[in-house]
C-alpha positions in Angstrom: 59.4 56.0 22.4 58.4 57.7 19.5 58.4 57.3 15.9 59.5 60.2 14.4 59.2 59.1 10.8 55.9 56.4 9.3 53.6 56.4 6.3 50.5 54.9 8.1 48.5 56.0 5.2 50.2 53.7 2.9 48.0 51.0 1.0 49.4 47.9 2.8 47.6 49.8 6.2 44.4 50.0 4.7 43.2 46.6 5.6 44.4 46.7 9.4 45.8 50.6 10.6 43.5 49.6 13.8 45.3 47.2 14.9 49.0 48.5 13.8 48.0 51.5 15.7 47.2 49.4 19.0 50.2 47.1 18.5 52.1 50.5 18.8 50.8 52.0 21.6 51.0 48.6 23.1 55.0 48.6 22.6 54.9 52.1 24.5 55.2 54.2 21.9 53.7 57.7 22.5 53.2 59.4 19.7 53.9 58.8 15.7 55.2 61.9 13.7 53.9 61.2 9.8 55.0 63.1 6.7 53.1 63.1 3.8 54.5 62.8 -0.2 51.9 65.1 -0.9 49.1 67.3 -0.4 46.9 64.4 -1.0 48.4 62.2 1.3 49.1 64.9 3.8 44.6 64.6 4.3 44.9 61.2 4.1 46.8 61.3 7.5 44.8 64.1 8.8 41.2 62.0 8.5 43.4 58.6 10.7 44.6 61.4 12.5 41.3 62.4 13.9 40.8 59.2 15.5 43.6 59.1 17.6 44.2 62.7 18.9 47.2 63.3 20.6 49.0 60.2 19.0 49.5 60.7 15.2 51.2 64.4 14.6 50.6 64.4 9.9 53.5 66.5 9.0 52.6 68.7 5.0 55.1 68.3 2.3 55.9 67.1 -1.3 58.7 64.7 -2.2 61.4 64.9 -4.5 59.1 62.2 -6.6 56.5 64.3 -7.1 58.6 67.1 -8.5 57.1 66.8 -11.9 53.3 66.6 -11.0 52.9 69.3 -8.4 50.3 72.0 -9.6 51.2 75.9 -9.9 49.4 76.6 -6.6 50.9 74.2 -4.2 52.3 76.7 -2.8 49.5 78.9 -2.0 48.2 75.8 -0.4 50.4 75.0 1.6 50.1 78.5 3.4 46.9 78.0 3.8 47.0 74.1 5.2 49.3 75.3 7.9 47.4 78.2 9.1 44.3 76.0 9.7 46.1 72.8 10.8 49.5 73.9 12.3 51.8 70.8 11.7 54.8 70.6 13.9 57.0 70.5 10.6 57.1 70.2 7.0 58.1 67.3 4.9 59.3 64.9 3.5 61.1 67.4 1.1 64.3 67.2 -0.5 66.1 65.6 -3.3 66.2 62.3 -5.5 69.2 61.5 -7.8 69.1 57.9 -7.2 65.5 57.1 -9.3 65.3 60.0 -11.0 68.7 62.2 -12.2 66.4 64.0 -15.2 64.6 66.8 -13.4 67.0 68.4 -10.6 66.4 71.6 -11.5 62.9 70.6 -11.1 63.6 69.1 -7.8 65.7 72.0 -6.2 63.0 74.6 -6.7 60.7 72.4 -5.2 62.7 72.0 -2.4 63.8 75.8 -2.3 60.4 76.6 -2.4 59.0 74.7 0.8 62.2 75.5 2.6 61.1 79.4 2.3 57.6 78.1 3.1 59.0 76.6 6.2 61.3 79.7 7.5 58.0 82.0 7.2 56.3 79.5 9.7 59.6 78.8 11.8 59.0 75.4 10.9 61.4 72.5 11.4 62.0 70.1 7.8 62.2 66.5 7.8 64.2 66.2 4.7 64.3 62.7 2.3 68.0 63.1 0.6 69.2 60.7 -2.2 72.6 60.6 -4.0 72.1 64.1 -2.9 73.6 65.3 0.0 76.0 68.0 -1.3 72.8 70.1 -3.0 70.5 69.5 0.0 73.1 70.5 2.4 73.8 73.5 0.0 70.0 74.3 -0.6 69.5 74.1 3.3 71.8 76.0 4.8 70.5 79.0 2.7 68.2 79.0 5.2 67.9 79.5 8.6 66.2 75.8 9.9 65.9 73.3 11.7 66.7 69.8 10.3 66.6 66.5 10.3 67.9 63.9 7.7 66.0 61.2 7.7 67.4 57.1 6.9 70.8 58.5 6.6 72.6 56.1 4.6 75.7 58.5 3.2 79.1 58.3 3.8 80.4 59.0 7.6 82.2 62.1 6.6 78.5 63.6 5.9 77.5 62.9 8.8 79.6 65.0 10.6 78.9 68.3 8.4 74.6 67.9 9.2 76.0 68.0 12.7 78.5 70.7 12.3 75.3 72.7 10.3 73.5 71.8 13.7 71.1 69.2 11.8 69.6 66.0 13.3 70.2 62.6 11.6 68.0 60.1 11.6 67.9 56.2 11.7 65.7 53.2 10.7 65.6 49.6 10.1 68.9 49.2 7.6 71.3 49.6 10.5 70.5 46.7 11.8 71.3 44.6 8.2 74.4 42.9 8.0 75.9 45.0 5.4 75.2 47.7 7.5 78.4 47.9 9.8 79.6 51.5 8.6 76.6 52.8 10.2 76.6 50.9 13.8 80.4 52.0 13.6 79.4 55.7 12.7 76.4 55.6 15.5 79.3 54.8 18.0 81.3 57.9 17.0 77.6 60.5 16.8 76.5 63.0 19.7 73.5 61.1 21.3 72.1 64.7 21.4 72.2 65.0 17.5 70.1 61.0 17.1 66.4 60.4 16.4 65.0 57.0 15.3 62.2 56.0 12.8 60.8 53.5 11.0 60.1 54.3 7.6 57.2 52.1 7.7 56.0 50.2 5.8 59.2 50.0 4.5 62.6 49.0 5.7 61.8 46.6 8.1 64.3 45.6 10.9 66.6 42.4 10.6 64.3 40.4 12.6 61.3 41.7 11.1 62.6 41.7 7.7 60.5 40.6 4.8 57.4 42.1 6.0 55.9 45.1 6.6 57.6 47.2 8.8 55.1 48.9 11.3 55.6 52.0 14.3 55.6 49.0 16.8 58.9 47.8 15.5 60.3 50.9 16.7 61.5 49.0 19.9 64.2 47.1 18.0 65.7 50.5 17.3 65.7 51.8 20.2 67.4 48.6 21.7 70.1 48.1 19.2 71.2 51.9 18.9 71.1 51.8 22.9 73.6 48.7 22.6 75.9 50.5 20.3 75.8 53.4 22.4 76.0 51.2 25.9 73.7 53.5 27.4 70.8 51.8 29.3 67.5 51.5 27.7 65.9 53.6 30.6 68.2 56.1 30.0 68.5 56.4 26.7 64.7 56.3 26.0 64.1 59.9 27.5 67.2 61.0 26.0 66.3 60.4 22.6 62.5 61.9 23.5 64.0 64.7 24.7 66.0 65.6 21.3 62.5 65.1 19.5 61.4 68.0 21.2 64.3 69.7 21.0 63.6 69.7 17.0 59.8 69.5 17.1 59.2 72.3 19.6 55.4 72.6 18.5 54.7 68.7 19.8 
């Protein structure tokens, strides 16, 4: 199993990160992909990853919530750290019109900047989208990039737009919530080869762990739920998802 999106540098892991990592390993997780929300976050993740070589893949990116805060030298810094660390992707980047609506143009500029950098280095992108799917697609489609839309919760019609464009769709713990029957029905219909799984921990704990901090070990619940939805034996489902991960993140 692979957790394709977790925030291991979050403060909620500061007291017991080593135990969190060991639980993930004990559940059979091969590795974690850890996107950042800004450059400070990326450096924290790289520091953590040094203690777990080959297990944690740090990914640099600036979240849309930082669109008002990133410094002018960010572009040069991103180029330099990509050359230095050779990451497998750029992320978490994108647009968020749910929390902030008065800086849409700044968000688009930041997103476009990072898409340009990803294209320069032939890196896939991990896309954050909330209430901005049409603008996300318009910008992304102007580049030649592989991408995954993480924590998908949009209307089903947009899922097919993403697949038609060649992108992957990632699902997290919210698919296990009682109100998410629509997402579960969608998953049944989506092509297996375009699906990824993530915890987005420490957020979005699956229903069995709801009300508690999420962590990478909980990815097992998503594998079980989605394998059942797809009617596939777990022994077949796990390697199928791993093939998808390697198809997107070719530098792993």
